[in-house]
C-alpha positions in Angstrom: 315.6 -128.1 -55.0 317.0 -125.5 -57.4 316.7 -122.7 -55.0 319.8 -121.3 -55.4 319.6 -121.5 -59.2 319.9 -118.3 -61.4 316.8 -118.1 -63.4 317.2 -116.8 -67.1 314.6 -113.8 -67.5 313.4 -113.2 -71.2 310.9 -111.1 -72.5 308.9 -111.1 -75.8 307.7 -107.4 -76.2 309.6 -104.4 -77.2 310.0 -101.2 -75.1 308.1 -99.4 -77.5 305.0 -101.4 -76.6 305.0 -100.3 -73.0 305.8 -96.9 -74.1 302.8 -96.9 -76.5 300.3 -98.1 -73.8 301.6 -95.4 -71.4 301.2 -92.8 -74.0 297.7 -93.8 -74.7 296.9 -93.9 -71.0 298.6 -90.5 -70.1 294.9 -88.6 -70.4 293.5 -91.1 -68.0 296.4 -90.6 -65.5 295.8 -87.0 -65.5 292.0 -87.7 -65.1 292.5 -89.6 -62.1 294.8 -87.4 -60.6 292.6 -84.6 -61.1 289.4 -86.2 -60.2 290.5 -88.4 -57.3 293.1 -87.3 -55.3 292.6 -89.3 -52.4 291.6 -87.8 -48.7 293.3 -84.7 -47.7 295.0 -86.6 -44.8 293.6 -83.4 -42.5 291.6 -83.6 -39.2 287.9 -84.2 -39.7 285.8 -83.2 -37.1 283.2 -85.7 -35.6 280.1 -83.3 -35.6 279.0 -79.9 -36.8 277.0 -78.0 -34.2 274.3 -75.5 -35.8 273.4 -72.5 -34.1 270.9 -70.0 -35.5 272.6 -66.6 -36.4 270.5 -64.7 -33.8 271.4 -67.2 -31.0 275.4 -67.1 -31.5 277.6 -65.4 -29.1 280.9 -65.1 -27.8 280.0 -67.4 -25.1 278.1 -70.0 -27.4 280.9 -72.7 -27.3 281.5 -72.6 -23.9 277.9 -72.7 -23.0 277.4 -75.6 -25.0 279.9 -77.4 -22.8 278.9 -76.1 -19.6 275.2 -77.4 -20.3 276.2 -80.8 -21.3 278.5 -81.0 -18.2 275.5 -80.1 -16.3 273.2 -82.6 -18.0 276.0 -85.3 -17.1 276.0 -84.2 -13.5 272.1 -84.3 -13.3 271.4 -87.5 -15.2 274.5 -89.5 -15.1 276.7 -88.1 -12.0 279.6 -91.1 -12.4 281.0 -93.5 -14.7 279.0 -96.6 -13.6 275.6 -94.5 -14.2 276.8 -93.1 -17.7 277.8 -96.6 -18.6 274.7 -98.3 -17.6 272.5 -96.1 -19.6 274.3 -96.5 -22.6 275.3 -100.3 -22.3 279.0 -99.6 -21.9 281.2 -102.6 -20.9 282.8 -102.3 -17.7 286.4 -102.1 -19.1 285.2 -99.0 -21.0 282.9 -97.1 -18.4 285.8 -95.0 -16.6 288.0 -94.3 -19.8 284.9 -93.1 -21.9 283.2 -91.1 -18.7 286.6 -89.3 -17.9 287.3 -88.4 -21.5 284.0 -87.3 -22.4 284.0 -85.0 -19.4 287.7 -83.6 -20.1 286.5 -83.0 -23.8 283.4 -80.9 -22.4 286.0 -79.0 -20.7 288.6 -78.4 -23.1 286.9 -78.8 -26.5 283.2 -79.4 -26.3 282.7 -78.2 -30.1 284.7 -79.4 -33.0 283.0 -77.5 -35.8 280.3 -74.8 -35.6 278.1 -73.3 -38.3 276.2 -70.1 -37.7 273.1 -70.7 -39.4 271.4 -68.3 -41.7 269.0 -70.9 -43.4 266.3 -72.9 -41.5 267.5 -72.2 -38.0 267.5 -68.4 -38.9 264.6 -68.1 -41.2 263.5 -65.0 -43.3 264.3 -61.8 -41.5 264.5 -58.1 -42.5 267.5 -57.4 -44.7 268.9 -54.8 -42.2 268.7 -57.3 -39.3 270.2 -60.3 -41.4 273.2 -57.8 -42.4 273.8 -56.7 -39.0 273.7 -60.5 -37.8 276.3 -61.6 -40.5 278.5 -58.6 -39.7 278.6 -59.7 -36.2 279.3 -63.4 -36.7 282.3 -62.4 -38.5 283.4 -60.1 -35.8 282.8 -62.9 -33.2 284.5 -65.7 -35.0 287.5 -63.3 -35.9 287.7 -62.7 -32.1 287.4 -66.2 -31.2 290.3 -67.4 -33.4 292.6 -64.4 -32.1 291.7 -65.1 -28.6 292.1 -69.0 -29.0 288.6 -69.8 -28.1 287.3 -70.9 -31.4 286.3 -74.4 -32.3 288.8 -75.8 -34.7 286.3 -75.4 -37.3 283.8 -72.6 -37.8 281.7 -70.9 -40.4 278.3 -70.1 -41.8 275.3 -71.6 -43.2 273.8 -69.5 -46.1 270.5 -69.3 -47.8 270.5 -71.7 -50.9 271.0 -70.7 -54.5 267.2 -71.2 -55.3 265.8 -68.0 -57.0 263.5 -66.5 -53.9 266.4 -66.6 -51.5 269.6 -66.4 -53.8 270.3 -62.8 -53.5 269.9 -62.8 -49.8 272.3 -65.5 -49.5 275.0 -63.9 -51.7 274.8 -60.8 -49.6 274.9 -62.5 -46.2 278.3 -64.5 -47.3 279.5 -61.3 -48.9 279.0 -59.4 -45.6 280.6 -62.4 -43.5 283.5 -63.3 -45.4 284.4 -59.5 -45.9 284.1 -58.9 -42.1 286.2 -61.8 -41.4 289.0 -60.9 -43.9 289.1 -57.2 -42.4 290.0 -58.9 -39.0 293.2 -60.3 -40.8 293.9 -63.4 -42.8 291.0 -66.0 -43.3 290.8 -68.7 -40.3 292.6 -71.9 -41.7 289.3 -73.8 -40.0 286.9 -71.6 -42.2 283.7 -73.6 -43.5 281.2 -72.5 -45.4 277.7 -74.7 -46.2 275.8 -74.5 -49.1 272.4 -76.2 -48.5 269.5 -77.3 -50.7 271.4 -77.9 -53.6 269.6 -79.6 -56.6 271.5 -78.8 -59.7 275.1 -78.8 -60.4 274.7 -75.3 -61.8 274.1 -74.1 -58.3 277.5 -75.5 -57.3 279.2 -73.9 -60.3 277.7 -70.5 -59.1 278.9 -71.1 -55.9 282.5 -71.2 -57.1 282.1 -68.4 -59.2 281.1 -66.5 -56.7 283.9 -67.4 -54.1 286.3 -66.7 -57.3 284.9 -63.3 -57.4 285.9 -62.7 -53.7 289.0 -64.2 -54.0 290.1 -62.1 -56.7 288.5 -58.9 -55.0 290.7 -59.7 -51.8 293.9 -61.0 -54.2 293.5 -64.2 -52.3 294.9 -67.4 -53.9 292.6 -69.2 -56.4 290.9 -71.9 -54.5 291.5 -70.7 -51.1 287.9 -70.7 -49.7 286.1 -74.3 -50.1 282.8 -75.3 -49.2 280.2 -77.8 -48.2 277.2 -79.0 -50.2 274.3 -80.1 -48.5 272.1 -83.1 -49.6 268.4 -82.3 -48.9 266.5 -83.0 -51.8 265.8 -86.4 -54.2 267.3 -84.2 -57.3 270.5 -84.2 -55.7 270.8 -87.9 -55.4 269.0 -88.6 -58.9 269.2 -86.4 -61.7 266.2 -86.1 -64.4 268.1 -88.2 -66.8 269.0 -90.7 -64.1 272.5 -90.0 -63.5 273.9 -89.5 -59.7 273.6 -85.9 -59.4 275.9 -85.8 -56.5 278.7 -87.1 -58.4 278.5 -84.2 -60.8 278.0 -81.6 -58.1 281.3 -82.9 -56.9 283.1 -82.1 -60.1 281.0 -79.1 -60.6 282.8 -77.7 -57.5 286.1 -77.7 -59.4 288.2 -78.9 -56.2 286.3 -76.7 -53.6 284.0 -79.0 -52.1 285.3 -80.2 -48.8 282.2 -82.2 -47.6 278.6 -83.6 -48.4 276.3 -83.2 -45.4 273.1 -85.1 -45.3 270.1 -83.6 -44.5 267.9 -85.8 -42.6 264.4 -84.0 -42.3 264.3 -82.1 -45.5 265.7 -85.3 -47.6 263.1 -87.7 -45.7 260.0 -85.3 -46.4 261.0 -84.7 -49.8 260.5 -88.5 -50.3 257.4 -88.2 -48.7 258.5 -90.2 -45.6 256.0 -89.2 -42.6 257.6 -87.4 -39.7 257.4 -90.1 -37.1 259.5 -92.2 -39.4 262.1 -89.3 -40.4 265.4 -90.6 -39.1 269.1 -91.0 -39.9 268.5 -95.0 -40.0 265.3 -94.9 -42.4 266.1 -96.9 -45.5 265.5 -93.8 -47.6 268.7 -92.1 -45.8 271.0 -95.3 -45.9 270.3 -95.2 -49.7 271.2 -91.5 -50.0 274.0 -91.7 -47.9 275.3 -94.7 -49.7 275.1 -93.0 -53.0 276.9 -90.0 -51.3 279.6 -92.0 -50.2 280.4 -93.8 -53.5 280.6 -90.5 -55.5 282.8 -88.9 -52.9 285.3 -91.8 -52.3 288.6 -91.0 -53.8 287.7 -87.3 -54.4 288.9 -86.0 -50.7 285.3 -85.0 -50.1 284.1 -86.2 -46.9 280.5 -87.6 -46.3 278.4 -86.2 -42.7 275.5 -87.8 -41.7 272.7 -85.8 -40.5 271.1 -85.4 -37.1 268.4 -86.5 -34.7 265.7 -84.2 -33.6 264.9 -86.2 -30.3 266.3 -83.6 -27.8 267.8 -85.1 -24.2 265.6 -82.6 -22.2 262.8 -83.2 -19.2 263.3 -85.8 -16.8 266.0 -88.3 -16.4 263.9 -91.3 -18.1 263.5 -89.1 -21.1 266.8 -88.0 -21.3 268.2 -91.3 -21.0 265.9 -92.7 -23.7 267.2 -89.8 -25.9 270.8 -90.5 -25.1 270.5 -94.3 -26.0 268.7 -93.1 -29.2 271.4 -90.9 -30.2 274.2 -93.1 -29.0 272.8 -96.2 -31.3 272.6 -93.7 -34.2 276.0 -92.4 -33.8 277.6 -95.9 -33.5 275.7 -97.0 -36.4 276.9 -94.0 -38.6 280.5 -95.0 -37.4 280.4 -98.6 -38.3 279.2 -97.2 -41.8 282.2 -94.9 -42.2 280.2 -91.6 -41.7 282.8 -90.2 -39.2 280.9 -86.7 -38.8 277.4 -85.9 -38.0 274.9 -83.1 -36.8 274.4 -82.2 -33.2 271.4 -79.9 -32.6 271.5 -79.7 -28.6 274.0 -79.4 -25.9 272.5 -82.6 -24.4 273.8 -84.4 -27.5 277.6 -84.0 -26.6 277.8 -86.3 -24.2 276.3 -89.1 -26.2 278.3 -87.8 -29.4 281.7 -88.2 -27.7 280.7 -91.3 -25.4 279.8 -93.3 -28.8 283.1 -91.8 -30.6 285.4 -92.6 -28.1 283.9 -96.1 -27.3 284.3 -96.8 -31.0 287.8 -95.9 -30.9 288.9 -97.4 -27.7 287.2 -100.8 -28.1 289.1 -101.5 -31.3 292.2 -100.0 -30.2 294.5 -103.0 -29.3 293.3 -105.1 -32.3 294.2 -102.5 -34.7 297.2 -101.4 -33.4 298.5 -105.0 -33.1 297.5 -105.7 -36.8 299.3 -102.4 -37.9 302.3 -103.5 -36.2 302.4 -106.8 -37.4 301.9 -105.3 -41.2 304.6 -102.6 -40.5 307.1 -105.0 -39.0 305.9 -108.0 -41.9 305.3 -110.2 -38.9 302.2 -112.1 -40.0 299.4 -113.3 -37.9 296.1 -114.6 -38.0 295.0 -112.0 -40.6 296.5 -111.4 -44.0 296.2 -107.6 -44.3 296.8 -105.9 -47.4 298.0 -102.4 -48.0 294.3 -101.0 -48.2 294.0 -103.0 -44.6 296.8 -101.1 -43.4 295.5 -97.7 -44.7 292.4 -98.4 -42.9 294.0 -99.3 -39.8 296.2 -96.2 -39.3 293.2 -94.0 -40.6 291.4 -95.4 -37.6 293.8 -94.9 -35.2 294.7 -91.1 -36.6 290.8 -90.3 -36.1 290.8 -91.6 -32.5 293.9 -89.6 -31.6 292.7 -86.5 -33.3 289.3 -86.2 -31.4 290.8 -87.5 -28.2 289.7 -90.9 -27.8 293.2 -92.0 -27.9 296.7 -90.9 -26.6 299.6 -90.3 -28.6 301.7 -92.3 -26.2 299.3 -95.8 -26.0 299.0 -95.8 -29.8 302.9 -95.3 -30.1 303.6 -98.1 -27.2 301.1 -100.3 -29.0 302.5 -100.0 -32.7 305.9 -99.0 -32.4 305.1 -96.3 -34.9 305.0 -92.4 -34.7 302.2 -90.2 -36.1 304.3 -89.6 -39.0 304.4 -93.0 -39.5 300.5 -93.6 -39.4 300.3 -90.7 -41.7 302.3 -92.3 -44.1 300.2 -95.6 -44.1 297.0 -93.5 -44.2 297.9 -91.3 -47.2 300.0 -93.3 -49.8 300.9 -91.9 -53.1 298.7 -93.4 -55.9 299.8 -96.6 -56.9 302.6 -96.7 -54.5 302.6 -99.5 -52.3 306.0 -99.2 -50.9 304.5 -96.1 -49.1 303.0 -99.0 -46.5 306.0 -100.7 -46.0 308.6 -100.3 -43.3 
């Protein structure tokens, strides 16, 4: 009754009230845009591989892929064997195994960091100078030849006094050599380790500003990751969350927060036998990192395991199960990136990632399709959920777990549609509709 009746609309407030409120909140609006721009919508690698500077060669990436394939051939030669080791269900055994092998043949490493810190150690200055110059040349050549990983760069020494000058010089040599070969690669990534004070982040910003000015680069062109490896980076002496202050100190240049499993655990006094990515101390640190980074466009990366899949088959299988389990645990907690320290970790990294996306593909696609078509269903999804669903599918596509064709078939959406759901404009709920 009364459904067709025209309702009378009345208000009590003058337009000046709304205008006054908007004016009073204008500084907050600007602050939100500056501090919380949201995820950049670009690809995030599923892992970072660290290779000591002296061990990095033109063949490193292909060597890691070949060694990973050899490990599969020796210790899990077919889909059934690999699935049995990891406990994969029958319907995922073949798709995961075939995609892992294809990934190792096509793109074994998604993100590679040439290490001049712990993995390299103290060296004579002349030796580190030469190694940094060689890293720049090899990375430039890899990008020019199409053999580079999607993301590549270096981890310099930290900003603490004993190694500060050495770290700055290595970064300078590397960037100078890289830019001499042409424009800086789009996939360039730099890692600043052992950060304890926001002022060290500010120092890195000033350093990069000076380099950009020296070479006429666009201000802000070079970003960097912050490595969280000390208790002081989580909780400052005044009780504040240091990591949140570090993100702001980066002045928009921070691209990631990387958890350092073993340095952080040791800093808290965790005994060596219990230093692991799933220790309660690790969970606390990563939860603080995650909350501090939320909405800022800075991504969070899990750490690594030091249990290497080497030796007899039984020992390799144990290490694979451990790494697979840790990776799946991290994915469920929205840590979509981690470290891999050995070629033998690649099969289980990709198996865990691919299984994670493939096992949820049909449900995620169906829910997003219903939402996009406003068809309803047994779950009442909201715009935030549509954002999560599309982000899930996009991550699966980026790493090779999913194919464009199958996602389009199941959702009825293009990649552009998915990106529209995943990165809406702030406050614009219509960006989620169809």
